[in-house]
C-alpha positions as CSV (number, residue, x, y, z in Angstrom):
1,M,6.0,13.3,9.8
2,V,5.1,10.2,8.1
3,R,6.3,7.9,10.9
4,N,4.2,9.3,12.9
5,L,0.6,9.4,11.2
6,P,-1.8,6.8,12.3
7,L,-1.9,3.9,10.3
8,G,-5.2,4.6,9.0
9,T,-3.9,8.1,7.6
10,C,-1.0,6.3,5.4
11,L,-3.7,3.8,3.6
12,D,-5.2,6.8,3.0
13,Y,-2.7,8.2,1.5
14,L,-2.2,4.8,-0.5
15,A,-5.8,5.1,-1.6
16,M,-5.3,9.2,-2.7
17,R,-2.4,7.8,-5.1
18,L,-4.7,4.9,-6.9
19,N,-5.3,5.9,-10.9
20,H,-8.9,5.4,-10.5
21,P,-9.9,4.2,-14.1
22,E,-6.8,2.1,-14.9
23,A,-8.1,0.4,-11.4
24,A,-12.1,-0.2,-12.7
25,G,-11.4,-3.6,-13.6
26,Q,-9.6,-5.3,-10.7
27,E,-10.6,-7.2,-8.1
28,I,-8.0,-7.1,-5.6
29,A,-7.7,-8.2,-2.0
30,L,-4.5,-7.8,0.4
31,N,-4.0,-9.2,3.9
32,F,-1.1,-7.2,5.6
33,M,0.5,-7.9,8.9
34,M,3.1,-5.6,10.7
35,A,5.1,-7.8,12.6
36,D,7.0,-4.7,14.7
37,V,3.9,-3.4,15.8
38,G,1.3,-6.3,15.5
39,D,-1.2,-4.6,13.3
40,A,-3.4,-6.5,10.9
41,F,-5.3,-4.7,7.6
42,E,-7.0,-5.7,4.8
43,V,-6.3,-3.5,1.5
44,T,-8.9,-3.9,-1.3
45,V,-9.2,-2.9,-4.5
46,T,-12.8,-2.8,-6.2
47,N,-14.3,-0.6,-9.0
48,G,-11.4,1.4,-8.6
49,V,-11.8,2.2,-5.2
50,M,-9.1,1.6,-2.6
51,N,-10.6,0.4,0.7
52,D,-9.4,-0.5,4.2
53,T,-10.6,-2.3,6.8
54,L,-7.8,-1.6,9.8
55,D,-9.5,-3.8,12.5
56,G,-8.7,-7.4,10.8
57,Q,-7.9,-9.2,7.6
58,G,-10.3,-10.7,5.0
59,A,-10.6,-14.2,4.9
60,E,-10.9,-14.4,0.7
61,A,-7.5,-12.4,0.4
62,D,-5.4,-13.3,-2.6
63,V,-2.0,-13.3,-0.4
64,R,-0.6,-11.8,2.6
65,V,2.1,-9.5,3.0
66,T,3.9,-9.5,6.4
67,L,6.3,-6.4,6.8
68,D,7.7,-3.9,9.7
69,R,5.6,-0.6,9.9
70,T,9.3,0.8,9.1
71,V,9.6,-0.2,5.9
72,L,5.7,0.8,5.3
73,D,7.2,4.3,6.4
74,G,9.9,4.0,4.0
75,I,7.4,2.9,1.0
76,N,5.7,6.1,1.9
77,L,8.6,8.5,1.7
78,G,10.1,6.8,-1.3
79,Q,12.8,5.6,0.0
80,T,12.3,2.2,-1.4
81,T,9.5,0.1,-3.1
82,M,7.4,-2.3,-2.0
83,M,8.8,-4.9,-4.8
84,D,12.6,-4.0,-3.5
85,A,11.4,-4.6,0.4
86,I,9.7,-8.4,-1.4
87,A,13.3,-8.5,-3.4
88,G,15.2,-7.5,-0.6
89,G,13.4,-9.8,2.4
90,S,12.2,-6.9,4.3
91,A,8.4,-7.8,3.4
92,T,7.8,-11.4,2.5
93,V,4.5,-12.3,0.5
94,D,2.4,-15.8,1.2
95,G,0.6,-16.3,-1.4
96,D,0.4,-14.5,-5.6
97,A,2.9,-11.8,-5.2
98,Q,1.6,-10.6,-9.1
99,K,-1.4,-9.3,-6.8
100,V,1.0,-7.0,-4.8
101,E,2.9,-5.8,-7.9
102,D,-0.5,-5.3,-9.6
103,V,-1.3,-2.9,-6.9
104,V,2.1,-1.3,-6.6
105,G,1.5,-0.6,-10.6
106,L,-2.1,1.3,-9.8
107,L,-0.2,4.1,-7.6
108,D,0.2,7.0,-9.3
109,T,3.6,9.1,-8.3
110,F,2.8,12.8,-8.1
111,E,5.5,15.6,-7.7
112,V,6.2,17.0,-4.4
113,W,7.2,20.4,-5.8
114,L,4.5,22.6,-7.6
115,T,5.1,26.4,-8.7
116,I,2.9,28.8,-6.5
117,V,4.2,31.9,-7.9
118,T,5.8,32.3,-11.2
119,P,7.4,35.4,-12.8
C-alpha cells in the first residue's frame, strides 16, 4: 500500500511522526531528489512543524539527499532507516549529513498494533 501512495501523502506521514516539542527549536531545510522517478522536493522543520514543498527545492537548504522512491518506501515501511540507506550507499548526501540525522532523530515511532477489545 505504501508503494502506491502519492509522494505528498508519504511526506504527510513523516510530518505526522514529528515529535513537535523536541522539534520546537530546530531550523532545518533538506532538499531531496528521487533519481529513479525524477521528483525533487524540499522538507523543512521550523517552529516544531515539518512542511514539504513538492514542486521544487529550496535554495537555502542545509543538505541535499538523493535516493530512489523504493528506498523512501522502505524507510516508511520500517524495512530500513535513512541512516542505514546512507551508510549502505542507496542514499547519498551532499552537505551536512548531521542535519539529516537530526531530522530523523525527531521522528517518533508508533506501535502498529493497538487493542480494540479487551477481556
